[in-house]
C-alpha positions in Angstrom: 14.5 -49.3 -61.4 11.5 -47.1 -61.3 13.5 -44.5 -63.0 14.4 -46.7 -66.0 10.6 -47.3 -66.8 9.6 -43.8 -66.5 12.3 -43.0 -69.5 11.1 -45.6 -71.4 7.5 -44.5 -71.2 6.5 -41.8 -74.0 4.5 -39.0 -73.3 1.2 -38.1 -74.7 1.3 -34.6 -76.5 -2.6 -33.8 -76.1 -3.8 -30.5 -75.3 -5.0 -31.6 -71.8 -1.6 -32.9 -71.1 0.0 -29.7 -72.2 -2.8 -27.7 -70.1 -2.0 -29.7 -66.9 1.5 -29.3 -67.4 1.3 -25.6 -67.9 -1.2 -25.6 -64.7 1.5 -27.2 -62.7 4.0 -24.7 -63.8 2.0 -21.9 -63.1 1.1 -23.2 -59.6 4.9 -23.8 -58.9 5.7 -20.5 -59.9 2.8 -19.1 -57.7 4.1 -21.2 -54.7 7.6 -19.6 -55.4 6.1 -16.0 -55.5 4.0 -16.9 -52.1 7.3 -18.0 -50.5 9.0 -15.0 -51.6 6.5 -12.8 -50.7 6.2 -14.2 -47.2 10.0 -14.3 -46.6 9.9 -10.6 -47.4 7.1 -9.9 -45.6 8.6 -11.7 -42.4 11.8 -10.0 -42.8 10.1 -6.5 -42.9 8.0 -7.6 -39.8 11.2 -8.6 -37.9 13.1 -5.5 -38.8 10.3 -3.5 -37.8 10.0 -5.1 -34.2 13.4 -5.2 -33.6 13.2 -1.3 -33.9 10.1 -1.0 -32.1 11.6 -3.0 -29.3 14.8 -1.1 -29.3 12.6 2.3 -29.1 10.9 1.0 -26.4 14.0 0.0 -24.2 15.4 3.1 -24.9 12.6 5.1 -24.0 12.2 3.0 -20.6 15.8 3.8 -20.0 15.5 7.6 -20.6 12.2 7.4 -18.3 14.2 6.0 -15.6 16.7 8.2 -15.8 14.0 11.1 -15.6 12.2 9.4 -12.4 15.7 9.5 -10.6 16.4 13.1 -11.8 12.8 14.0 -10.4 13.8 12.4 -6.8 17.1 14.3 -7.0 15.3 17.6 -8.1 12.6 17.1 -5.6 14.9 16.7 -2.5 17.1 19.6 -3.7 13.5 21.8 -4.0 12.9 20.4 -0.4 16.3 21.6 0.7 15.9 25.0 -0.9 12.8 25.6 0.8 14.0 24.9 4.2 17.0 27.2 3.3 14.7 29.9 2.3 12.5 29.4 5.1 15.9 29.8 7.6 16.9 33.1 5.4 13.1 34.6 6.0 13.8 34.0 9.6 17.1 35.6 9.6 15.5 38.7 7.7 13.1 38.7 10.5 15.7 38.6 12.9 17.8 40.8 11.4 15.0 44.0 11.9 15.4 43.4 15.6 18.2 45.7 17.2 18.7 43.6 19.9 19.7 40.7 17.5 22.3 43.0 15.6 24.1 44.3 18.8 24.4 40.6 19.6 25.5 39.6 16.2 28.0 42.8 15.9 29.4 41.6 19.3 30.0 38.1 18.4 30.9 38.4 15.0 33.1 42.0 14.8 34.0 42.4 18.6 32.1 45.3 18.9 31.6 46.3 22.3 29.7 49.0 24.4 32.0 51.8 26.4 33.6 49.8 29.3 32.7 46.3 27.9 35.5 43.7 27.6 34.7 40.6 25.3 36.3 37.8 25.6 36.2 34.7 23.0 36.0 31.0 24.3 37.5 28.4 21.6 34.8 26.4 20.2 34.8 22.6 20.6 35.2 22.2 16.8 38.6 24.3 16.9 40.0 22.0 19.8 39.2 18.9 17.5 40.7 20.2 14.7 44.0 21.0 17.0 44.3 17.5 17.9 43.8 15.9 14.4 46.4 18.3 13.1 48.8 17.4 16.2 48.0 13.7 15.4 48.6 13.9 11.8 52.0 15.4 12.4 
């Protein structure tokens, strides 16, 4: 019923009323533009936030991989240093004539005159034979 009453009322066409209607329309337009700007701003902020979060996550994953690689390389470096130390000791031993004679006798079966060399089977050779026999 209230809608029927509003239709029957005639509007006053004064300059004040026109000004008020123009102000009302202008404020509605400003509100609409404000909402649009805020929406665009928040969409922009959301996009930038997602981009930053994905970048941080990917960088942290890459950092984790680099840390694992660093640990592996540190372990490998330690092994190589031990190997270098052993090789340096071997170089020092190779300058000793007695060690060279012992090495030549053991590996190349070289002997002095009248000397006989017997090679005894190693424990590893015996284990391999047993494993081969059991596998067959």
